[in-house]
C-alpha positions in Angstrom: 0.0 0.0 0.0 2.8 2.4 0.9 4.4 1.7 -2.4 1.3 2.8 -4.3 1.0 5.9 -2.2 4.6 6.8 -2.9 4.1 6.4 -6.7 1.1 8.8 -6.6 2.7 11.4 -4.3 6.4 11.3 -5.3 6.8 9.9 -8.7 6.5 12.7 -11.3 5.4 10.5 -14.1 2.4 9.2 -12.1 1.6 12.6 -10.7 1.5 13.9 -14.3 -0.7 11.1 -15.5 -3.2 11.6 -12.6 -3.2 15.5 -13.2 -3.7 14.8 -16.9 -7.2 13.9 -16.3 -8.1 17.4 -15.4 -7.2 18.5 -18.9 -9.8 16.3 -20.5 -13.2 17.7 -21.3 -14.7 14.3 -21.1 -13.6 11.3 -19.1 -14.3 7.6 -19.3 -14.9 5.4 -16.2 -17.2 8.1 -14.7 -18.7 5.6 -12.1 -15.3 4.7 -10.9 -14.1 8.3 -10.6 -17.4 9.2 -8.9 -16.9 6.4 -6.4 -13.3 7.6 -5.6 -14.8 10.9 -4.6 -17.6 9.3 -2.6 -15.2 7.0 -0.8 -13.2 10.0 0.3 -16.4 11.6 1.6 -16.9 14.3 -1.1 -20.5 15.3 -1.3 -22.5 14.4 -4.3 -23.5 18.0 -4.8 -19.9 18.9 -5.4 -19.3 16.5 -8.3 -22.6 15.5 -9.8 -25.3 17.3 -11.9 -28.0 18.9 -9.8 -30.3 16.3 -8.2 -28.7 13.4 -9.9 -25.9 10.7 -9.4 -24.5 11.6 -12.9 -20.9 12.8 -12.7 -20.5 16.4 -13.9 -16.7 16.4 -14.8 -16.6 20.1 -15.5 -17.4 20.7 -11.9 -15.7 17.6 -10.4 -12.3 18.1 -12.1 -11.7 21.1 -9.9 -11.6 18.8 -6.9 -9.2 16.3 -8.7 -6.1 17.9 -7.2 -3.3 17.5 -4.5 -5.9 17.8 -1.7 -7.7 14.7 -3.1 -4.4 12.8 -3.1 -3.8 13.9 0.5 -7.4 12.6 1.4 -6.4 9.2 -0.2 -3.1 9.1 1.9 -5.0 9.9 5.1 -8.0 7.6 4.4 -8.4 4.7 6.9 -10.6 1.9 5.9 -10.3 -0.1 9.1 -12.3 0.5 12.2 -15.5 2.5 12.7 -16.0 6.0 11.4 -15.9 8.7 14.0 -18.6 10.6 12.2 -21.6 9.7 10.1 -21.4 9.3 6.3 -24.0 9.6 3.7 -25.6 6.4 2.2 -23.8 6.9 -1.2 -20.4 7.1 0.6 -20.8 3.7 2.1 -19.2 0.6 0.6 -22.7 -1.0 0.3 -23.3 1.7 -2.4 -19.8 1.9 -3.9 -19.1 -1.8 -4.4 -22.0 -2.6 -6.7 -21.4 0.6 -8.6 -17.9 -0.4 -9.6 -18.6 -4.1 -10.0 -17.6 -5.3 -13.4 -14.6 -2.9 -13.7 -11.3 -4.5 -13.8 -7.9 -3.0 -13.0 -6.5 -3.7 -16.5 -9.2 -1.6 -18.2 -8.6 1.2 -15.8 -4.8 1.1 -16.4 -5.3 1.1 -20.1 -7.3 4.2 -19.8 -5.0 6.0 -17.2 -2.3 4.2 -15.4 -2.2 6.4 -12.4 -5.9 6.0 -12.0 -5.4 2.3 -12.1 -3.2 2.6 -8.9 -6.2 4.0 -7.0 
């Protein structure tokens, strides 16, 4: 796990690949990207079209930055949460949403995204 974190935070090539997504007007793997935000407890209203679950990349890409990587590094998946989370931020929502995606397809699209 630490190796992957180091790649995303210290390796300039991976950092550039991850940052490259913000330069795109349209992205693939919207559900995967949306679930990354949800898992890191970003509110739906900050990344989706109004009153929907549809990713609005023009709005969400502004949050795809160093602060998001910092949240990834600080994220703890073990143990109970000290605060409440929204239903769509729970694994019970996220797992079925990304079911069927495999790491190879994600890596082909963006290698740094595949590390996540």
